[in-house]
C-alpha positions as CSV (number, residue, x, y, z in Angstrom):
1,M,39.6,16.3,-35.8
2,A,40.9,13.2,-37.0
3,G,42.8,11.1,-34.9
4,G,41.9,13.3,-31.8
5,R,39.1,12.3,-29.5
6,V,35.5,13.5,-29.8
7,P,35.0,16.2,-27.8
8,P,32.4,16.3,-24.9
9,P,29.0,16.9,-25.5
10,S,28.1,21.0,-25.0
11,R,26.4,21.9,-21.7
12,F,23.7,23.0,-23.8
13,I,23.1,19.7,-25.0
14,R,23.9,18.1,-21.6
15,L,21.2,20.4,-20.4
16,I,19.1,19.3,-23.3
17,S,19.3,15.8,-21.9
18,A,18.5,16.3,-18.5
19,L,15.4,18.1,-19.3
20,V,14.2,15.6,-21.6
21,F,14.7,13.1,-18.8
22,I,13.1,14.9,-16.2
23,L,9.8,15.1,-18.5
24,C,10.0,11.8,-19.2
25,L,9.8,11.0,-15.5
26,A,7.4,13.4,-15.0
27,G,4.7,11.9,-17.7
28,A,5.6,8.4,-16.2
29,E,4.4,9.8,-12.8
30,D,1.2,10.7,-14.1
31,W,0.1,7.1,-14.0
32,K,1.3,6.7,-10.6
33,C,-2.3,6.4,-9.0
34,Q,-3.0,3.8,-6.2
35,S,-5.7,2.0,-5.3
36,S,-8.2,3.4,-2.6
37,P,-8.6,2.2,0.5
38,V,-12.4,1.1,1.6
39,I,-14.7,3.5,1.3
40,H,-17.8,3.7,4.0
41,K,-20.6,5.8,2.9
42,K,-24.5,5.7,4.1
43,V,-27.8,4.6,2.5
44,G,-28.8,7.7,0.4
45,E,-25.5,9.3,-0.1
46,D,-23.3,10.0,-3.3
47,V,-19.5,9.0,-3.6
48,E,-17.2,10.7,-6.2
49,L,-14.6,8.0,-7.3
50,S,-11.8,9.1,-9.1
51,C,-8.0,9.0,-9.0
52,F,-6.9,10.2,-12.6
53,Q,-4.2,12.5,-12.9
54,G,-4.7,13.9,-16.5
55,G,-3.7,12.4,-20.0
56,N,-5.1,11.7,-23.6
57,I,-7.9,9.2,-22.7
58,F,-8.5,7.5,-25.9
59,H,-10.5,4.5,-23.8
60,A,-11.8,4.2,-20.5
61,A,-14.1,1.9,-18.4
62,W,-15.5,1.6,-14.8
63,N,-16.2,-2.1,-13.6
64,Y,-18.3,-3.5,-10.7
65,N,-17.3,-6.3,-9.7
66,N,-17.0,-8.0,-12.8
67,S,-19.1,-6.9,-15.3
68,V,-19.0,-2.9,-16.8
69,A,-20.8,-0.5,-15.4
70,A,-20.0,2.7,-17.5
71,E,-17.5,3.0,-20.6
72,Y,-16.1,5.7,-22.7
73,S,-15.1,5.0,-26.5
74,D,-15.4,7.4,-29.3
75,G,-16.1,10.2,-27.5
76,E,-19.2,8.3,-26.4
77,V,-20.4,7.0,-22.7
78,T,-22.5,4.3,-22.0
79,Y,-24.1,2.9,-19.4
80,S,-25.2,-0.9,-17.9
81,E,-29.1,-1.1,-17.4
82,Q,-28.1,-2.2,-14.4
83,W,-27.7,0.9,-13.2
84,K,-29.9,3.2,-14.7
85,D,-30.1,6.8,-13.9
86,R,-27.6,7.0,-11.0
87,L,-24.1,6.6,-12.7
88,Y,-22.7,9.1,-14.2
89,L,-19.0,9.8,-16.2
90,N,-17.4,13.1,-16.0
91,I,-15.5,13.0,-19.3
92,T,-12.9,15.6,-18.4
93,N,-11.6,13.5,-15.4
94,F,-13.2,10.7,-15.7
95,S,-14.4,10.8,-12.4
96,L,-17.3,7.9,-11.3
97,T,-20.3,9.5,-9.5
98,V,-22.6,6.7,-8.1
99,K,-26.0,8.4,-6.5
100,N,-28.5,7.3,-4.2
101,L,-26.6,4.3,-3.1
102,K,-28.0,0.9,-1.5
103,P,-26.1,-1.3,0.5
104,S,-26.2,-3.8,-2.8
105,D,-24.0,-1.5,-4.2
106,S,-20.9,-2.8,-2.0
107,G,-18.2,-4.0,-3.9
108,I,-15.5,-3.3,-5.7
109,F,-14.9,-0.6,-8.4
110,S,-12.0,-0.6,-11.1
111,F,-11.1,2.2,-13.8
112,I,-9.3,0.7,-16.4
113,F,-8.3,3.3,-19.3
114,L,-6.1,3.4,-22.6
115,T,-4.5,6.5,-23.8
116,G,-2.7,7.1,-26.9
117,P,-1.7,7.7,-29.5
118,P,0.3,5.7,-29.0
119,L,-2.2,3.6,-27.8
120,Q,-1.0,2.2,-24.0
121,Q,-2.7,0.5,-21.7
122,H,-2.3,1.3,-17.8
123,P,-2.7,-0.2,-14.5
124,S,-6.4,-0.7,-12.7
125,V,-7.1,1.2,-10.3
126,S,-9.5,-0.3,-7.6
127,F,-11.9,1.2,-5.3
128,S,-13.9,-0.6,-2.2
129,L,-17.1,0.8,-1.4
130,Q,-18.9,-0.2,1.6
131,V,-22.6,0.9,2.1
132,H,-24.1,0.8,5.4
133,E,-27.7,1.4,6.6
134,V,-28.2,4.0,9.2
135,L,-29.7,2.6,12.5
136,T,-32.7,3.6,13.6
137,A,-34.6,0.7,15.2
138,L,-33.3,0.6,19.5
139,P,-32.3,-2.4,21.0
140,V,-34.1,-4.1,23.4
141,L,-32.7,-4.7,26.8
142,T,-34.0,-7.4,28.8
143,S,-32.7,-8.7,32.5
144,N,-32.6,-12.0,34.8
145,S,-31.3,-11.4,38.3
146,T,-30.7,-13.7,41.1
147,R,-30.0,-12.4,44.7
148,D,-27.6,-14.0,47.7
149,T,-29.6,-13.5,51.3
150,L,-26.2,-13.7,53.2
151,T,-23.7,-11.5,51.0
152,R,-26.8,-9.3,49.9
153,V,-25.1,-9.4,46.4
154,C,-27.4,-9.5,43.1
155,T,-26.0,-11.0,39.9
156,V,-27.7,-9.5,37.2
157,L,-27.9,-11.2,33.7
158,L,-28.4,-8.4,30.9
159,E,-29.6,-9.2,26.8
160,C,-29.3,-6.3,24.6
161,S,-30.7,-7.4,20.7
162,S,-31.2,-5.5,18.0
163,E,-32.7,-5.9,14.3
164,A,-29.7,-4.5,13.1
165,T,-27.8,-6.6,10.8
166,G,-24.4,-6.9,8.8
167,G,-21.5,-6.0,11.3
168,V,-22.7,-4.4,14.3
169,T,-21.2,-4.0,17.2
170,Y,-22.4,-4.2,20.9
171,R,-20.9,-2.1,23.8
172,W,-22.2,-2.0,27.2
173,T,-21.1,1.1,29.5
174,V,-21.8,0.6,33.3
175,R,-20.5,3.5,35.6
176,N,-17.3,4.1,34.4
177,Q,-16.7,0.5,32.2
178,T,-16.8,-0.4,29.2
179,I,-17.4,-4.0,28.1
180,T,-18.1,-5.4,24.6
181,G,-20.8,-7.8,23.3
182,P,-24.4,-8.3,23.5
183,S,-24.6,-10.1,27.2
184,L,-23.6,-9.0,30.4
185,T,-23.3,-10.4,33.9
186,Y,-22.8,-8.1,36.9
187,T,-23.0,-8.1,40.2
188,I,-24.8,-5.0,42.3
189,R,-24.3,-4.7,46.3
190,E,-27.7,-3.3,48.4
191,E,-25.0,-0.4,49.1
192,D,-24.3,0.6,45.1
193,G,-27.5,1.9,45.2
194,D,-28.9,2.8,41.3
195,T,-26.6,1.5,38.7
196,V,-27.1,2.6,35.3
197,F,-26.3,-0.2,32.6
198,K,-26.0,1.1,28.6
199,C,-26.2,-1.1,25.7
200,T,-24.9,1.1,22.3
201,V,-25.2,-0.8,19.6
202,G,-23.3,0.5,15.9
203,N,-22.2,0.1,12.8
204,I,-19.3,2.3,11.0
205,V,-21.8,5.4,10.0
206,S,-24.4,5.3,13.2
207,E,-25.3,3.9,16.5
208,V,-28.5,3.5,18.4
209,S,-28.5,3.2,22.4
210,E,-30.7,2.1,25.3
211,S,-29.8,2.6,29.0
212,K,-32.0,0.5,32.0
213,V,-31.7,1.4,35.8
214,L,-31.9,-1.5,38.6
215,K,-30.5,-1.4,42.0
216,C,-30.4,-4.7,44.7
217,V,-32.7,-4.9,47.6
218,N,-33.9,-7.1,50.1
219,Q,-37.4,-7.0,48.9
220,T,-40.4,-8.7,50.9
221,G,-44.4,-9.1,50.8
222,E,-46.3,-7.7,47.8
223,A,-43.8,-5.6,46.3
224,A,-41.3,-8.7,46.2
225,A,-44.4,-10.7,44.5
226,D,-44.9,-7.7,41.7
227,S,-41.4,-8.0,40.6
228,S,-40.0,-10.6,37.8
229,A,-36.5,-10.4,40.1
230,T,-36.9,-11.5,43.4
231,G,-34.7,-9.4,45.3
232,L,-34.0,-7.0,42.7
233,V,-35.7,-3.9,42.3
234,I,-36.3,-2.5,39.0
235,D,-36.7,1.3,38.4
236,Q,-38.1,0.8,34.5
237,T,-36.1,3.6,33.9
238,V,-35.3,3.4,30.1
239,Y,-34.0,5.9,28.0
240,A,-32.6,5.8,24.1
241,D,-30.4,7.7,21.8
242,V,-30.0,7.8,18.4
243,S,-26.8,9.7,16.6
244,D,-24.9,9.2,13.2
245,V,-21.2,8.6,13.6
246,A,-18.6,10.1,10.9
247,P,-17.2,7.2,9.0
248,Q,-13.7,6.3,10.7
249,N,-12.1,5.9,7.1
250,E,-13.7,9.3,4.9
251,W,-12.2,8.9,2.1
252,Q,-9.6,10.6,0.4
253,P,-7.3,9.4,-2.4
254,C,-4.5,7.3,-1.4
255,S,-5.4,7.9,2.3
256,V,-6.5,5.9,5.7
257,Y,-8.1,7.1,8.5
258,D,-8.4,4.7,11.7
259,S,-9.6,5.1,15.1
260,I,-9.2,2.8,17.6
261,D,-11.6,3.3,21.6
262,N,-9.8,1.3,24.0
263,R,-11.4,2.2,27.7
264,D,-11.3,-0.2,30.5
265,S,-11.7,0.9,34.1
266,S,-12.3,-1.5,37.4
267,M,-14.1,-0.7,40.4
268,P,-12.7,-3.6,42.6
269,Q,-14.6,-2.3,45.9
270,T,-18.1,-2.4,44.5
271,V,-18.9,-4.6,41.3
272,Y,-16.9,-7.6,39.2
273,D,-18.1,-8.3,35.5
274,K,-17.8,-11.0,33.4
275,I,-18.1,-10.8,29.3
276,Q,-20.1,-13.4,27.5
277,F,-19.6,-13.4,24.1
278,K,-23.1,-15.7,23.5
279,Y,-25.3,-13.7,21.1
280,L,-29.1,-14.2,22.9
281,R,-32.5,-12.6,21.6
282,T,-35.3,-13.0,23.5
283,E,-38.5,-10.8,22.9
284,A,-39.2,-10.1,26.5
285,S,-38.9,-6.7,27.2
286,D,-38.9,-4.7,31.1
287,R,-38.8,-1.0,28.9
288,I,-40.5,2.0,30.2
289,A,-39.9,5.2,28.4
290,A,-38.0,7.7,30.6
């Protein structure tokens, strides 16, 4: 219309434009895949790594730390000799399965891929994998003690040692108290009777524990001579426990699960405790199977 205003777009054209815009946003959303939190697995288990959400993959590669572990190109998959037969790349969803995990598999896996045509490289997606040994060796408990004849109180130094390596924790349980660390200094009075000391060694997938029962008495004569701790009767009651622990951070895409256990209580009418953080190891053991 000469000299007049350009007519506004029809409702149909506006609707088509809005639909195209929404589809573009949806297409962009397909590639918004965040890196995962730490994945914790046990030795011997399998793990599947995947965060791909669809699209026409032209080229893809899974890297382990700084080297290529598996690669897809021209419809074919190749694997690094380092992994031999323990990798499987699914060319439908491009997930990577690592079989029969070993501690040395711990590291960073990253997914790099191109889509097209037209060719477009997308941000890499990273996965941090931690593989843990299941603890089976029981901790070793040792103790030394002294007795104050005036107060009739025994002071006990306990040590908990383990063959386990790689980020294990130590936890003592005494009556209704929980104390952390491999060493524990504790006092027992004669009227306290039997006191159970339980040491638990754990990692994120398993834990093992062992206990010893002690009591403070006034030993004299032959009984005292046979005891390794003057004035302290060691009941020699030792029992063990081995259990699996569900990983605190079971992996699910783009999510993290954490749990914290913080328990503390005191019994001022009978005991006081002191936490020592220095690691001590000893070959001596007073254990007898319950």
